[in-house]
One Martini backbone bead per residue (centre of mass of N, CA, C, O) as a GRO file, in nm:
protein
  463
    1MET     BB    1  -9.053  -0.710  -4.053
    2ARG     BB    2  -8.925  -0.479  -4.211
    3ARG     BB    3  -9.127  -0.459  -4.449
    4THR     BB    4  -9.370  -0.381  -4.288
    5ALA     BB    5  -9.258  -0.112  -4.174
    6SER     BB    6  -9.201   0.018  -4.451
    7ILE     BB    7  -9.478   0.018  -4.582
    8ALA     BB    8  -9.615   0.183  -4.364
    9TRP     BB    9  -9.458   0.437  -4.431
   10ILE     BB   10  -9.519   0.475  -4.730
   11SER     BB   11  -9.821   0.537  -4.692
   12VAL     BB   12  -9.767   0.801  -4.542
   13ALA     BB   13  -9.594   0.950  -4.748
   14VAL     BB   14  -9.805   0.967  -4.974
   15GLY     BB   15 -10.009   1.137  -4.801
   16LEU     BB   16  -9.810   1.402  -4.818
   17THR     BB   17  -9.880   1.467  -5.095
   18ALA     BB   18  -9.912   1.729  -5.314
   19CYS     BB   19 -10.218   1.795  -5.521
   20GLY     BB   20 -10.215   2.067  -5.526
   21GLY     BB   21 -10.191   2.332  -5.375
   22THR     BB   22 -10.214   2.399  -5.033
   23ARG     BB   23 -10.093   2.307  -4.753
   24PRO     BB   24 -10.149   2.265  -4.447
   25PRO     BB   25 -10.050   2.324  -4.158
   26PRO     BB   26  -9.877   2.183  -3.931
   27GLU     BB   27  -9.914   1.945  -3.679
   28PRO     BB   28  -9.862   1.817  -3.395
   29VAL     BB   29  -9.698   1.528  -3.280
   30VAL     BB   30  -9.828   1.250  -3.103
   31GLY     BB   31  -9.735   1.006  -2.913
   32PRO     BB   32  -9.816   0.724  -2.730
   33THR     BB   33  -9.674   0.869  -2.464
   34GLY     BB   34  -9.745   1.199  -2.512
   35TYR     BB   35  -9.539   1.317  -2.692
   36VAL     BB   36  -9.446   1.634  -2.816
   37TYR     BB   37  -9.338   1.730  -3.115
   38PRO     BB   38  -9.150   1.902  -3.287
   39LEU     BB   39  -9.192   2.018  -3.594
   40GLY     BB   40  -9.007   2.115  -3.792
   41THR     BB   41  -8.956   1.944  -4.106
   42PRO     BB   42  -9.156   1.822  -4.308
   43PRO     BB   43  -9.235   1.602  -4.533
   44SER     BB   44  -9.182   1.578  -4.894
   45GLU     BB   45  -9.245   1.499  -5.207
   46THR     BB   46  -9.043   1.366  -5.467
   47ARG     BB   47  -8.895   1.231  -5.734
   48PHE     BB   48  -8.691   1.078  -5.559
   49SER     BB   49  -8.880   0.948  -5.345
   50GLN     BB   50  -9.076   0.806  -5.531
   51THR     BB   51  -8.863   0.628  -5.680
   52SER     BB   52  -8.730   0.506  -5.429
   53THR     BB   53  -8.986   0.365  -5.328
   54LEU     BB   54  -9.029   0.174  -5.561
   55TYR     BB   55  -8.753   0.026  -5.536
   56PHE     BB   56  -8.798  -0.066  -5.247
   57VAL     BB   57  -9.047  -0.244  -5.296
   58GLU     BB   58  -8.865  -0.417  -5.514
   59ARG     BB   59  -8.577  -0.458  -5.366
   60ASN     BB   60  -8.392  -0.217  -5.481
   61PHE     BB   61  -8.171  -0.081  -5.277
   62GLN     BB   62  -7.950   0.053  -5.443
   63ARG     BB   63  -8.135   0.240  -5.615
   64SER     BB   64  -8.277   0.371  -5.379
   65LEU     BB   65  -8.019   0.499  -5.263
   66GLU     BB   66  -7.937   0.673  -5.501
   67LEU     BB   67  -8.190   0.855  -5.506
   68ALA     BB   68  -8.184   0.948  -5.211
   69THR     BB   69  -7.910   1.081  -5.232
   70GLU     BB   70  -7.984   1.289  -5.442
   71GLY     BB   71  -8.193   1.424  -5.260
   72THR     BB   72  -7.992   1.526  -5.036
   73VAL     BB   73  -7.860   1.727  -5.240
   74GLU     BB   74  -8.107   1.881  -5.367
   75ASP     BB   75  -8.282   1.840  -5.065
   76PRO     BB   76  -8.155   1.878  -4.753
   77GLY     BB   77  -8.436   1.974  -4.594
   78ASN     BB   78  -8.554   1.684  -4.662
   79PRO     BB   79  -8.621   1.403  -4.470
   80VAL     BB   80  -8.709   1.175  -4.672
   81HIS     BB   81  -8.427   1.108  -4.793
   82PHE     BB   82  -8.294   1.007  -4.529
   83LEU     BB   83  -8.485   0.784  -4.467
   84LEU     BB   84  -8.446   0.621  -4.725
   85ALA     BB   85  -8.145   0.586  -4.698
   86GLY     BB   86  -8.153   0.434  -4.430
   87MET     BB   87  -8.325   0.196  -4.527
   88SER     BB   88  -8.129   0.105  -4.751
   89HIS     BB   89  -7.877   0.063  -4.585
   90LEU     BB   90  -7.997  -0.153  -4.403
   91ARG     BB   91  -8.058  -0.364  -4.633
   92LEU     BB   92  -7.729  -0.358  -4.705
   93GLY     BB   93  -7.562  -0.345  -4.421
   94HIS     BB   94  -7.525  -0.022  -4.343
   95PHE     BB   95  -7.520   0.071  -4.026
   96GLU     BB   96  -7.378   0.344  -4.006
   97ASP     BB   97  -7.530   0.490  -4.233
   98ALA     BB   98  -7.814   0.447  -4.124
   99ASP     BB   99  -7.774   0.597  -3.861
  100ALA     BB  100  -7.702   0.875  -3.989
  101MET     BB  101  -7.967   0.913  -4.152
  102PHE     BB  102  -8.169   0.888  -3.918
  103ARG     BB  103  -8.058   1.131  -3.755
  104GLU     BB  104  -8.114   1.345  -3.970
  105ALA     BB  105  -8.414   1.301  -4.008
  106GLN     BB  106  -8.478   1.358  -3.704
  107ARG     BB  107  -8.363   1.642  -3.688
  108ILE     BB  108  -8.561   1.768  -3.895
  109TYR     BB  109  -8.788   1.537  -3.799
  110PRO     BB  110  -8.874   1.421  -3.502
  111ALA     BB  111  -9.130   1.233  -3.566
  112TYR     BB  112  -8.958   1.005  -3.710
  113GLU     BB  113  -8.920   0.819  -3.464
  114LEU     BB  114  -9.180   0.647  -3.517
  115ASP     BB  115  -9.046   0.513  -3.782
  116ILE     BB  116  -8.758   0.428  -3.683
  117GLU     BB  117  -8.768   0.253  -3.430
  118PRO     BB  118  -8.881  -0.016  -3.556
  119GLN     BB  119  -8.628  -0.049  -3.744
  120ARG     BB  120  -8.422  -0.070  -3.530
  121GLU     BB  121  -8.538  -0.315  -3.375
  122ALA     BB  122  -8.527  -0.509  -3.615
  123ALA     BB  123  -8.220  -0.489  -3.657
  124TRP     BB  124  -8.144  -0.585  -3.382
  125GLY     BB  125  -8.259  -0.869  -3.401
  126GLU     BB  126  -8.086  -0.969  -3.641
  127ALA     BB  127  -7.805  -0.906  -3.516
  128PHE     BB  128  -7.839  -1.074  -3.263
  129ASN     BB  129  -7.891  -1.353  -3.403
  130ALA     BB  130  -7.625  -1.348  -3.564
  131GLY     BB  131  -7.447  -1.356  -3.311
  132LEU     BB  132  -7.548  -1.627  -3.198
  133ALA     BB  133  -7.459  -1.792  -3.441
  134ALA     BB  134  -7.154  -1.719  -3.435
  135TYR     BB  135  -7.105  -1.824  -3.149
  136GLY     BB  136  -7.191  -2.121  -3.208
  137GLN     BB  137  -6.934  -2.126  -3.424
  138GLY     BB  138  -6.680  -1.967  -3.286
  139ASP     BB  139  -6.708  -1.657  -3.396
  140VAL     BB  140  -6.603  -1.388  -3.238
  141GLU     BB  141  -6.572  -1.149  -3.438
  142ALA     BB  142  -6.855  -1.176  -3.560
  143THR     BB  143  -7.007  -1.139  -3.302
  144ILE     BB  144  -6.906  -0.854  -3.235
  145GLU     BB  145  -7.014  -0.723  -3.493
  146HIS     BB  146  -7.314  -0.783  -3.465
  147TRP     BB  147  -7.350  -0.655  -3.176
  148ASN     BB  148  -7.261  -0.374  -3.262
  149HIS     BB  149  -7.494  -0.329  -3.453
  150ALA     BB  150  -7.720  -0.359  -3.254
  151ILE     BB  151  -7.636  -0.116  -3.057
  152LEU     BB  152  -7.647   0.099  -3.272
  153MET     BB  153  -7.959   0.077  -3.352
  154TYR     BB  154  -8.033  -0.032  -3.041
  155ASP     BB  155  -8.036   0.078  -2.681
  156ILE     BB  156  -8.298  -0.019  -2.506
  157ARG     BB  157  -8.183  -0.302  -2.515
  158PRO     BB  158  -7.956  -0.519  -2.319
  159GLU     BB  159  -7.865  -0.795  -2.438
  160ALA     BB  160  -7.636  -0.719  -2.633
  161HIS     BB  161  -7.462  -0.570  -2.433
  162ARG     BB  162  -7.417  -0.798  -2.236
  163ASN     BB  163  -7.287  -0.999  -2.426
  164LEU     BB  164  -7.061  -0.822  -2.535
  165ALA     BB  165  -6.921  -0.741  -2.279
  166GLY     BB  166  -6.860  -1.025  -2.178
  167LEU     BB  167  -6.679  -1.099  -2.423
  168LEU     BB  168  -6.474  -0.878  -2.403
  169ALA     BB  169  -6.377  -0.954  -2.120
  170THR     BB  170  -6.279  -1.238  -2.200
  171GLU     BB  171  -6.074  -1.099  -2.417
  172GLY     BB  172  -5.950  -0.838  -2.256
  173ARG     BB  173  -6.156  -0.587  -2.346
  174TYR     BB  174  -6.225  -0.364  -2.117
  175ASP     BB  175  -6.278  -0.084  -2.234
  176GLU     BB  176  -6.508  -0.178  -2.422
  177ALA     BB  177  -6.688  -0.301  -2.204
  178VAL     BB  178  -6.739  -0.038  -2.052
  179ASP     BB  179  -6.879   0.112  -2.282
  180VAL     BB  180  -7.115  -0.086  -2.313
  181TYR     BB  181  -7.232  -0.069  -2.037
  182ARG     BB  182  -7.289   0.238  -2.049
  183ASN     BB  183  -7.478   0.227  -2.292
  184ALA     BB  184  -7.688   0.050  -2.160
  185LEU     BB  185  -7.759   0.243  -1.928
  186ALA     BB  186  -7.853   0.473  -2.113
  187GLY     BB  187  -8.079   0.315  -2.258
  188LEU     BB  188  -8.246   0.254  -1.986
  189ARG     BB  189  -8.303   0.583  -1.965
  190THR     BB  190  -8.479   0.526  -2.216
  191ARG     BB  191  -8.770   0.580  -2.386
  192PRO     BB  192  -8.988   0.460  -2.579
  193ALA     BB  193  -9.188   0.594  -2.850
  194THR     BB  194  -9.403   0.330  -2.930
  195GLN     BB  195  -9.427   0.256  -2.613
  196LEU     BB  196  -9.552   0.144  -2.321
  197LEU     BB  197  -9.457   0.097  -1.993
  198THR     BB  198  -9.479  -0.125  -1.767
  199ASP     BB  199  -9.428  -0.235  -1.456
  200ALA     BB  200  -9.273  -0.482  -1.555
  201ASP     BB  201  -9.075  -0.331  -1.733
  202LEU     BB  202  -8.951  -0.153  -1.513
  203ALA     BB  203  -8.851  -0.384  -1.335
  204ALA     BB  204  -8.666  -0.510  -1.553
  205ARG     BB  205  -8.485  -0.265  -1.577
  206GLU     BB  206  -8.379  -0.257  -1.289
  207GLU     BB  207  -8.245  -0.533  -1.304
  208ALA     BB  208  -8.054  -0.460  -1.539
  209VAL     BB  209  -7.904  -0.237  -1.399
  210ALA     BB  210  -7.793  -0.403  -1.166
  211ASP     BB  211  -7.635  -0.608  -1.336
  212LEU     BB  212  -7.456  -0.408  -1.497
  213GLU     BB  213  -7.325  -0.272  -1.243
  214ASN     BB  214  -7.187  -0.523  -1.143
  215GLN     BB  215  -7.005  -0.569  -1.393
  216LEU     BB  216  -6.876  -0.290  -1.410
  217SER     BB  217  -6.741  -0.278  -1.128
  218ALA     BB  218  -6.562  -0.527  -1.168
  219ILE     BB  219  -6.390  -0.406  -1.399
  220LEU     BB  220  -6.296  -0.148  -1.259
  221MET     BB  221  -6.147  -0.297  -1.032
  222LEU     BB  222  -5.962  -0.477  -1.202
  223THR     BB  223  -5.847  -0.198  -1.362
  224GLU     BB  224  -5.813   0.035  -1.145
  225ARG     BB  225  -6.090   0.230  -1.165
  226PHE     BB  226  -6.183   0.373  -0.889
  227ALA     BB  227  -6.324   0.644  -0.952
  228GLU     BB  228  -6.541   0.500  -1.136
  229ALA     BB  229  -6.642   0.286  -0.920
  230GLU     BB  230  -6.766   0.447  -0.686
  231PRO     BB  231  -7.051   0.538  -0.800
  232VAL     BB  232  -7.145   0.247  -0.864
  233LEU     BB  233  -7.126   0.136  -0.577
  234ARG     BB  234  -7.324   0.336  -0.450
  235ARG     BB  235  -7.567   0.250  -0.613
  236ARG     BB  236  -7.565  -0.037  -0.512
  237LEU     BB  237  -7.590   0.038  -0.207
  238GLU     BB  238  -7.873   0.157  -0.226
  239ARG     BB  239  -8.006  -0.123  -0.296
  240ASP     BB  240  -7.773  -0.281  -0.087
  241PRO     BB  241  -7.681  -0.180   0.223
  242GLU     BB  242  -7.596  -0.488   0.353
  243SER     BB  243  -7.360  -0.548   0.170
  244VAL     BB  244  -7.051  -0.676   0.207
  245GLU     BB  245  -6.929  -0.670  -0.078
  246ILE     BB  246  -6.975  -0.369  -0.146
  247ARG     BB  247  -6.839  -0.243   0.105
  248SER     BB  248  -6.562  -0.369   0.043
  249GLU     BB  249  -6.521  -0.244  -0.236
  250LEU     BB  250  -6.542   0.046  -0.151
  251ALA     BB  251  -6.310   0.046   0.047
  252SER     BB  252  -6.095  -0.035  -0.161
  253ALA     BB  253  -6.129   0.212  -0.342
  254LEU     BB  254  -6.071   0.430  -0.124
  255ASN     BB  255  -5.789   0.333  -0.054
  256SER     BB  256  -5.672   0.362  -0.349
  257LEU     BB  257  -5.749   0.688  -0.327
  258GLY     BB  258  -5.644   0.777  -0.025
  259ARG     BB  259  -5.916   0.706   0.171
  260GLU     BB  260  -5.860   0.560   0.460
  261GLU     BB  261  -6.074   0.652   0.666
  262GLU     BB  262  -6.321   0.560   0.509
  263ALA     BB  263  -6.231   0.264   0.484
  264ARG     BB  264  -6.199   0.205   0.786
  265ALA     BB  265  -6.495   0.253   0.869
  266ILE     BB  266  -6.615   0.025   0.704
  267TYR     BB  267  -6.450  -0.211   0.821
  268SER     BB  268  -6.526  -0.168   1.119
  269GLU     BB  269  -6.825  -0.218   1.079
  270LEU     BB  270  -6.797  -0.510   0.968
  271LEU     BB  271  -6.656  -0.635   1.223
  272THR     BB  272  -6.919  -0.610   1.412
  273GLU     BB  273  -7.037  -0.829   1.248
  274GLY     BB  274  -7.215  -1.107   1.226
  275GLY     BB  275  -7.214  -1.387   1.010
  276LEU     BB  276  -6.967  -1.415   0.845
  277ALA     BB  277  -6.827  -1.532   0.587
  278ALA     BB  278  -6.538  -1.650   0.474
  279THR     BB  279  -6.495  -1.458   0.237
  280GLU     BB  280  -6.562  -1.201   0.397
  281LEU     BB  281  -6.335  -1.227   0.606
  282PHE     BB  282  -6.098  -1.228   0.411
  283ASN     BB  283  -6.150  -0.954   0.276
  284LEU     BB  284  -6.149  -0.797   0.540
  285GLY     BB  285  -5.863  -0.862   0.634
  286VAL     BB  286  -5.721  -0.740   0.393
  287GLY     BB  287  -5.837  -0.454   0.413
  288LEU     BB  288  -5.727  -0.390   0.700
  289PHE     BB  289  -5.433  -0.427   0.627
  290ARG     BB  290  -5.415  -0.197   0.411
  291VAL     BB  291  -5.508   0.021   0.649
  292THR     BB  292  -5.336  -0.068   0.912
  293ASP     BB  293  -5.551  -0.263   1.069
  294TYR     BB  294  -5.419  -0.509   1.254
  295PRO     BB  295  -5.626  -0.585   1.466
  296GLY     BB  296  -5.863  -0.631   1.271
  297SER     BB  297  -5.723  -0.838   1.093
  298ALA     BB  298  -5.675  -1.046   1.311
  299GLU     BB  299  -5.968  -1.091   1.385
  300ALA     BB  300  -6.072  -1.188   1.115
  301PHE     BB  301  -5.869  -1.434   1.093
  302ARG     BB  302  -5.946  -1.571   1.351
  303ARG     BB  303  -6.240  -1.631   1.263
  304LEU     BB  304  -6.157  -1.791   1.015
  305THR     BB  305  -6.016  -2.031   1.169
  306GLU     BB  306  -6.289  -2.129   1.288
  307LEU     BB  307  -6.413  -2.202   1.004
  308GLN     BB  308  -6.096  -2.275   0.885
  309PRO     BB  309  -5.874  -2.485   1.038
  310GLN     BB  310  -5.741  -2.590   0.733
  311SER     BB  311  -5.630  -2.302   0.649
  312ARG     BB  312  -5.350  -2.173   0.533
  313ASP     BB  313  -5.440  -1.874   0.467
  314ALA     BB  314  -5.558  -1.799   0.735
  315TRP     BB  315  -5.303  -1.844   0.909
  316PHE     BB  316  -5.107  -1.669   0.747
  317ASN     BB  317  -5.261  -1.399   0.790
  318TYR     BB  318  -5.274  -1.405   1.092
  319ALA     BB  319  -4.963  -1.400   1.128
  320ASN     BB  320  -4.909  -1.135   0.984
  321ALA     BB  321  -5.073  -0.951   1.167
  322LEU     BB  322  -4.917  -1.017   1.428
  323PHE     BB  323  -4.643  -0.930   1.317
  324ALA     BB  324  -4.719  -0.634   1.269
  325LEU     BB  325  -4.788  -0.606   1.591
  326GLU     BB  326  -4.590  -0.766   1.772
  327ASP     BB  327  -4.759  -1.033   1.872
  328TRP     BB  328  -4.591  -1.294   2.005
  329GLU     BB  329  -4.746  -1.486   2.185
  330PRO     BB  330  -4.977  -1.581   1.985
  331LEU     BB  331  -4.771  -1.650   1.748
  332VAL     BB  332  -4.667  -1.916   1.847
  333ASP     BB  333  -4.930  -2.085   1.797
  334VAL     BB  334  -4.990  -1.991   1.510
  335GLY     BB  335  -4.722  -2.091   1.388
  336ALA     BB  336  -4.764  -2.389   1.455
  337ASN     BB  337  -5.022  -2.425   1.284
  338LEU     BB  338  -4.899  -2.333   1.014
  339LEU     BB  339  -4.678  -2.563   0.982
  340GLU     BB  340  -4.885  -2.790   0.935
  341LEU     BB  341  -4.996  -2.649   0.653
  342ASP     BB  342  -4.680  -2.507   0.589
  343PRO     BB  343  -4.390  -2.678   0.586
  344LEU     BB  344  -4.238  -2.513   0.321
  345GLY     BB  345  -4.265  -2.223   0.428
  346GLU     BB  346  -4.048  -1.980   0.469
  347SER     BB  347  -4.221  -1.757   0.597
  348ALA     BB  348  -4.348  -1.936   0.815
  349LEU     BB  349  -4.079  -2.018   0.949
  350LEU     BB  350  -3.978  -1.726   1.020
  351ILE     BB  351  -4.217  -1.634   1.191
  352ALA     BB  352  -4.205  -1.862   1.402
  353ALA     BB  353  -3.910  -1.803   1.493
  354ARG     BB  354  -3.954  -1.505   1.585
  355ALA     BB  355  -4.155  -1.568   1.812
  356ARG     BB  356  -3.964  -1.734   1.982
  357LEU     BB  357  -3.744  -1.528   2.021
  358GLU     BB  358  -3.923  -1.290   2.149
  359THR     BB  359  -4.004  -1.509   2.397
  360GLY     BB  360  -3.710  -1.664   2.467
  361ASP     BB  361  -3.701  -1.916   2.245
  362ARG     BB  362  -3.413  -1.997   2.109
  363ALA     BB  363  -3.425  -2.308   2.058
  364GLY     BB  364  -3.687  -2.299   1.890
  365ALA     BB  365  -3.583  -2.111   1.670
  366LEU     BB  366  -3.350  -2.294   1.572
  367GLN     BB  367  -3.519  -2.538   1.500
  368ILE     BB  368  -3.684  -2.397   1.274
  369LEU     BB  369  -3.445  -2.295   1.101
  370GLY     BB  370  -3.344  -2.588   1.041
  371LEU     BB  371  -3.581  -2.654   0.842
  372VAL     BB  372  -3.475  -2.476   0.614
  373ASP     BB  373  -3.203  -2.628   0.563
  374VAL     BB  374  -3.358  -2.931   0.514
  375ALA     BB  375  -3.518  -2.854   0.289
  376PRO     BB  376  -3.573  -2.959  -0.028
  377VAL     BB  377  -3.792  -2.731  -0.042
  378THR     BB  378  -3.968  -2.430  -0.120
  379VAL     BB  379  -4.274  -2.239  -0.055
  380GLU     BB  380  -4.445  -1.983  -0.251
  381GLY     BB  381  -4.708  -1.774  -0.355
  382MET     BB  382  -4.983  -1.877  -0.281
  383ARG     BB  383  -5.292  -1.914  -0.487
  384LEU     BB  384  -5.635  -1.912  -0.472
  385ARG     BB  385  -5.862  -2.031  -0.733
  386ARG     BB  386  -6.167  -1.992  -0.919
  387VAL     BB  387  -6.247  -2.191  -1.219
  388GLY     BB  388  -6.540  -2.237  -1.234
  389THR     BB  389  -6.539  -2.576  -1.121
  390ASP     BB  390  -6.256  -2.504  -1.036
  391THR     BB  391  -5.946  -2.541  -0.846
  392THR     BB  392  -5.660  -2.335  -0.785
  393ILE     BB  393  -5.291  -2.344  -0.740
  394GLU     BB  394  -5.053  -2.102  -0.713
  395GLY     BB  395  -4.685  -2.123  -0.735
  396ARG     BB  396  -4.359  -2.154  -0.573
  397ILE     BB  397  -4.046  -2.325  -0.625
  398THR     BB  398  -3.748  -2.388  -0.432
  399GLY     BB  399  -3.441  -2.478  -0.424
  400ASN     BB  400  -3.227  -2.702  -0.221
  401LEU     BB  401  -3.165  -3.033  -0.148
  402ALA     BB  402  -3.280  -3.130  -0.389
  403VAL     BB  403  -3.249  -3.293  -0.671
  404PRO     BB  404  -3.214  -3.189  -0.961
  405GLY     BB  405  -3.508  -3.305  -1.137
  406SER     BB  406  -3.647  -3.426  -0.916
  407PRO     BB  407  -3.910  -3.554  -0.756
  408VAL     BB  408  -4.184  -3.371  -0.601
  409GLU     BB  409  -4.423  -3.472  -0.362
  410LEU     BB  410  -4.755  -3.336  -0.329
  411LEU     BB  411  -5.028  -3.288  -0.087
  412PHE     BB  412  -5.358  -3.178  -0.148
  413THR     BB  413  -5.612  -3.036   0.062
  414PHE     BB  414  -5.957  -2.987   0.030
  415PHE     BB  415  -6.208  -2.740   0.128
  416GLY     BB  416  -6.525  -2.653   0.216
  417ASP     BB  417  -6.794  -2.631   0.361
  418ARG     BB  418  -6.739  -2.620   0.699
  419GLY     BB  419  -6.447  -2.767   0.651
  420LEU     BB  420  -6.489  -2.986   0.451
  421ARG     BB  421  -6.381  -3.238   0.276
  422ALA     BB  422  -6.338  -3.244  -0.092
  423GLY     BB  423  -6.023  -3.324  -0.155
  424ILE     BB  424  -5.745  -3.469  -0.342
  425VAL     BB  425  -5.403  -3.373  -0.458
  426THR     BB  426  -5.142  -3.495  -0.652
  427THR     BB  427  -4.817  -3.357  -0.700
  428ILE     BB  428  -4.548  -3.318  -0.946
  429VAL     BB  429  -4.226  -3.174  -0.913
  430ASP     BB  430  -3.937  -3.031  -1.024
  431ALA     BB  431  -3.645  -2.973  -0.900
  432PRO     BB  432  -3.469  -2.713  -0.857
  433PRO     BB  433  -3.209  -2.551  -0.824
  434SER     BB  434  -3.043  -2.403  -0.601
  435GLY     BB  435  -3.228  -2.091  -0.573
  436GLU     BB  436  -3.433  -2.175  -0.780
  437THR     BB  437  -3.734  -2.100  -0.970
  438GLU     BB  438  -4.071  -2.241  -0.991
  439GLU     BB  439  -4.373  -2.285  -1.131
  440PHE     BB  440  -4.707  -2.384  -1.016
  441VAL     BB  441  -5.002  -2.611  -1.064
  442VAL     BB  442  -5.311  -2.681  -0.901
  443THR     BB  443  -5.588  -2.907  -0.975
  444PHE     BB  444  -5.933  -2.900  -0.877
  445GLY     BB  445  -6.242  -3.080  -0.952
  446GLY     BB  446  -6.370  -2.833  -0.762
  447ARG     BB  447  -6.487  -2.687  -0.452
  448GLY     BB  448  -6.249  -2.472  -0.301
  449LEU     BB  449  -6.186  -2.271  -0.003
  450SER     BB  450  -5.947  -2.456   0.105
  451TYR     BB  451  -5.605  -2.547   0.230
  452ARG     BB  452  -5.349  -2.803   0.235
  453TYR     BB  453  -5.010  -2.936   0.288
  454GLU     BB  454  -4.768  -3.208   0.191
  455LEU     BB  455  -4.497  -3.407   0.212
  456VAL     BB  456  -4.411  -3.708   0.055
  457SER     BB  457  -4.159  -3.668  -0.152
  458ALA     BB  458  -3.786  -3.669  -0.181
  459GLN     BB  459  -3.466  -3.614  -0.325
  460VAL     BB  460  -3.183  -3.665  -0.114
  461PRO     BB  461  -2.881  -3.656  -0.041
  462GLU     BB  462  -2.648  -3.801   0.105
  463PRO     BB  463  -2.439  -3.719   0.381
   0.00000   0.00000   0.00000
């Protein structure tokens, strides 16, 4: 593929040679897209370029490079030497040098873009495929190197950018991933010089832009680069103005930037909409809580408990919103429901006890506080995450009455869509000494949207 493009150029270059006499003045070059190139300085053959071309055709790229390089020194205003040097560098695998020579050749003679672009695209294809092969062999660093070469040589196609940025993000190299996504978007705003884009091509580009901006905004939010995320989120919102996810992310970014009123307005608008899914209600409740709209947060989590009546997290957050409001009457019942799903949660026990106390039920408050004293262990900081096809719960267990080092058996029940039970997992953790904390992870091999847990057994000393 490369050689075909190169030989095609060489035939043009030979035609430019002056065989005695004076060449006619150059005429403007018009590309296939109708673009009229500035004249610049057209190429002219020299003894360096002629000999370099012969070696190039014979595939002696090192010698071709040496002669082309001599030409750049002897006749630096002649673009033909830079073009040949770039072509030779490319065949030798010197991607950075090839890019630099191509840029210089095109700077001197802009119409050279018509010769350079096909070579860049061919180099892109080879580097992209080399990256796929390296990835298939599990060689991450080689994959990154090949795809970096691909995007250096040709930025108009997004496939290499998308793959590279995704891999960099997986490796935790977020800043590099952000740069690659931005370069991809810039490339998609560039039109190729040697071909006309069809309506289907343009539509595919728009889809690629949308996909890349989705990924870019996710990384910017993850890395708390909220000021940079805002314009990306607004562009996404222009494409999909009804998206709950994008509006929630924008509100979160605005709140993190200290623009609480703007964030609150978005959250309040979302709360008025019906038909929100469980995940959307959860994120909305969290967002409203962050902007101190506790009534709105409580309403979001109340609606979530109707969708997920067995969700420990839904009831826990609902209770926290009511606690922030000091709305004690409804918190009595909410706290009771929460303790059924989170029986060892110290925070859950204390919230439920406070609600009883504030409503005048001192005996009920003391009874709940007594549960803290007799608990074998307490559980805090639980967080549900979905990783691939699995669901995990990360949390902390704190020793209380259980014999240190003895097994504590907990049963977690996971629920999926419409609150239906998806499965159960029994986990055993070693009880830490009293007052000391250990982390634990529970993994469910399926898709769980919510969960509850209960104590199965624990070893407590005889009184």
